[in-house]
N, C-alpha and C positions, 0 to 999 in steps of 0.2 A: 365811257359814253353810254348812255342809255341808248338802247336799240329800238327802233321805230316797230310797232306791231304791223306786220305786214298781212293784208288780206288776201292770202294764198290762194284760196278757192276762187275768189272773184278774178284774180289775176290769170288764172289757168283758163277760166272762162272767157275773158278778153284775149287770150292767145289764140284760142279756137275760134272765136268770132272774127278775129282779124284776118286768120288764114282763110276762113271760107268767105269772108264778107256777107255772111248770113247768120242770123240768130237760128233759123231752124236746121240748118246743116250742122251747126255748132252744137246744137241741143242734140242731135241725132248721135254726134260723137261722143257726147258726155252722157248720154242716155240720161237726159232731163227733158222737159219740155221747154218751147220756145219761150214762154212767159217766164219760166225760172231764169233763162240766160238773160232776158230782158231786166229782170229784178236784179240779178248780179251785177250788170253793167251800169245800172243807175246808181247802185249803192256804191259802186266802185267810183263813178264821178263825182259823187257827193264826198267820199273820203278825199280824193284828190283835188277837188275844186276845178276840174276842167271836163269839158265835152270831149269824148273820146271818138264818138261816131256821128255821123249825120246822114240822112236819107235824102238822097237827090232822085231826080227821074231814072236813072240808070241803076239805082239800088243803094245798098249801103256802102259807105266810103268812112275810111278813117280820116279824123282831123288831123292837122298837123302836130297837135299834142300827143294825138295817139300813135302817129308814126315815130316822133320823137322816142317813145320810151319802148318801143316794140324790140328792137334788136338788143338792147340792153337786158329786157325781160327774158327774152328766149335765152341769151346767154347764161342768164341766172338759173333758168329752169334746167340747162343742160349741166351747170354747176351741181345742183340738186342731185341730179341723176348719178353722176358720179360720185357724189359724196354717198347716196344709197348704195351703189355698188361697192364702195370700198367698204362699208360697214357690212354689206353682205359677204364680202368675200371673209371676212374673219370668221363669220358663222359658217361657210361652207367649207373650210379649211378642212384639211385632213388630218390636222395636228390635234392630239387630246391629251389633257392634262388629269391624270387619274390620281386620286388618293384611295390606297388600298391596302389592307393587312398584307403583310409580305407572305406569310404561308398560305393564305387564300388566294393570293395572285398566284403564287407556284402551282397549288393543287387544282384551281378551278378556273381563274380568269386568264392566265397566260394560254393554255391550250386553245381557248375559243377566240382570244384576241389574235392568235395565229391564223387561224381559219379566215377571220374577218379581214386580217391584213393581206391574205392570200388573195382575197376576192376585191379589194379595195386598193388597186396599185397607189404606192406614194403615200399611203397613210402613215403616220408617226405617232409613237406614244411616248409621253414625258409622266415619269412615275415620281409622285410628291415622295420626299423623304419621311414625312410625318403623316400616318394613316389618319390622324385626325386633325389635319391641315384645316385653316380657315380658308372659305371658298375665295373670298375677296383677296387676301394676303398672297395666297399661293396661285391665284389665277386658275382655280380649278375649273373644269369642265364636269365632272363628275366625281362622286366618292361612293365607296362601297363600305358599309358597316354594319356590323353585328349589332342588330338593335331590335327593339320590341314593335316599332313602327317607324314612320317617317318624320314624326315629330314635326318641327316647323318648316321642314323642306318637304319638296314633292318627291316621292320614290315609288319606285317598282321592286316588288318581293323577287328575289332571283331563284329562289329555291323554297320547297315547304319548310315550314318551322318544325324541324325534327331532331332528335338528338340520339345518339347511339353510343354504347359502352363498347371501347376498343383498347387493343393492346397488340403488341408484336406479337407473331406465332410462338415466339419463346419469351417470355416475360416475367418479371420478378412479381411476385404477388404482394403488391403494393398499390398504392393509389396516387394518382397525380391530380392536384387540385389547382384551379386558376379562378380570378375574380369573375363572380356570377355563377358559380357551379355550384350547386348544392349536391354533396356527396352523401352517400347514406349514413344515416346516424352511429354514430361510434366510431367512424371511419377517421383515423389519423394519417393524413398522406405523407408520402416520403418526398415529396416535391410540391412546393408551393409556386406554380409557374406565373409568369405576369401576364399571360394571355392565352386564347386558346391555340394559337400558332406556337406558342412555346410548350404548350401542354402536348401538342400533335408531335413536335420533334421529340420531346421526352420518350411519348409512347412508342414513335418509330425505332428509338434507340434501346428500347426493350426495359426501361427502366420502370415500367409499370403499367397499370390500366388507367382509363380516364374516360369521362363522358364528353363527347364533342358534338357540335353541330354536324348533322349528317352530310351536308353540303361540302364540309372541309374535310371530313374523312373519306367520303366515298369513293374518290379516286384511289387512295392507298389501299382500301378495301378491294378494290377490283383488281388491281395489281397484285394482291397478295402480301403486301408491306405490313398491313394490318389485319387483323380478324375482328369480326363484330363478335362481341360476346353477348350481345341482346339484339332484338329486333329494333328498328327504328320506332320511337314513340314521338308522340306531339311534344313540342317544346314552345317557351314562351318568344324566345328570341330568333330570328333569322337574318341572312344576309340580305341587305336593302342597298338597290341602287338608289343614290340620293343627289337631288341637286336644287338650287334655287329656281322657282318660276321662270325667271328669264332664261336660265339655260334650256329648259325644256321646249322653247320656241325656236331653239338652234337646230336647223337641218341634219347638221352632222350628229347632234346629240341623239335626236329623235332616231336616225339610222342606225346608230349603236345599241341605244335602247332597245330598238325592235328585234335586232340580232340577238342580243344577249337575253331577253326575255322572253323570245319567241319560243 
């Protein structure tokens, strides 16, 4: 069934004017002019084909037609408010669904989420099994990906775009490769890993040296599990926190982003 187009703004003005029985006081409540209130009421009367108010020696009065519609109208506005509250409840929820590379989660994100969780009682995290999961299909709030920019999404860079050559303290004199890495010319790697996370795990096991995003390797370097064979240097890609624009309007997403990117 085709729905009737409702003049919601005019109906809100009618509600205010009916409560105050005054266009002037209704205008004060709505932060408009009394003339604007009068225009909205006349336009609503034209749409409905009825007269809603009449002026008497005692002031403004509702007509029987106006009286008849007032209670259902206010019930409708209450339903609207409940609907808005229900939609906002999902945005203010403390449950986050996140897609993130497993090793970056372990080395960088998890310690930070633990601190955020400690300061946000009741917060829950759901980690998507696929780091490249589709936002709609997986109902993601955010994703963290190694990229050269946000692309079609909106994003915040979590750490500077830097890379560093690393290895375990005792390592084989061999190289570990992974997609997107450009090794020095003439190098024949002993391992071709499928991701920087797999390259990290291989380096931690002492299987050779590799070049990793500094943000991914930094924690392992700090605790001594890896040694930096070079100083960090500029890189093309960095870890970005990404989401479609609608997610960025969510209070919960803004709160987490402000913490992680702060």
